[in-house]
N, C-alpha and C positions, 0 to 999 in steps of 0.2 A: 981805562974804560971810558968810552964816549957817552954822550948824553942819551943816544938811542938805546944803548945797552943797559944803561942805568934805568931808563924808563921801562924796558922789558923786564928787568929784574924786579922792579916795584910791582908790576902786574903779576908776574909769576909767583911772587911771594905773598900775594894778596894784601899788599900794604893798605892801611886804613886812611892814608893821606893822599889818595889819588884824586885828581881833579877831573872834571868833565872834559876839559880841553885836551888833557893827556890821553884819555880814552879815544876821543875823536881823532887825534893825530895818529894813533896806532891803527884804528880801523880804516881811516882814509889811506894810510900807507899800504894796507893790504887790499885795497881796491874797493872798499865800501864807499857808498855815496850817502851823505847826510841829507835827509829830507826834513825841512822845517815843519814844526807843528802847526796845526790849524787853530784858529780862534782862541788864541791866548793860552794854549796848553804849553806845558814845559817839557813834554816828552818828545824827544827827537828819535826818528827812525833811521837806521842805517841799513842800506840795501846793497846786495851784490848779486849779480846774475848767478843762478844755480845754487844759491844759499838762502837759508831762512833769514828773514829780516830780524834785526835786533832793535828793540826800543829801550832807550835810556833816558831817564828824567834828568834835567839839568838842575840838580840840587847839589849843594855842598854840605857835608861830604857825600861822596858816592857810596851807596850801599854795597855791601860785600857781594850780594847776588849778581850785580851788574859787572863787577870786576871779575867774578868767576866766569861769566859768559865770555868776556873779552879774553880771559886767560885761555879758555878752550880754543878760541880762534887763533891766538898766538901760538899755542902748542901745535895745532894742525898745520899752520903755515910754516913753522920751523921744521916739521917732519917733511913737508912737501919740498922745502929747500934742500934737505939732506938727500932726498931721493932723486 
């Protein structure tokens, strides 16, 4: 199993030790673009044409709700790859 598969498994299992950079890597791989926060905020927004934006704070550890949002995207992308 390669690093990418291990990362996807961590997200799909809602692991509690996921870092912000790991979520960023997955979102960017699926075509999302990270927009930097304004005026000292720690919340980064990820945008993709035709999709709702996702805002994730850069805090460690990442809260489960944000991992769940990314998991939904991963599941949708995996379904699209299968079709």
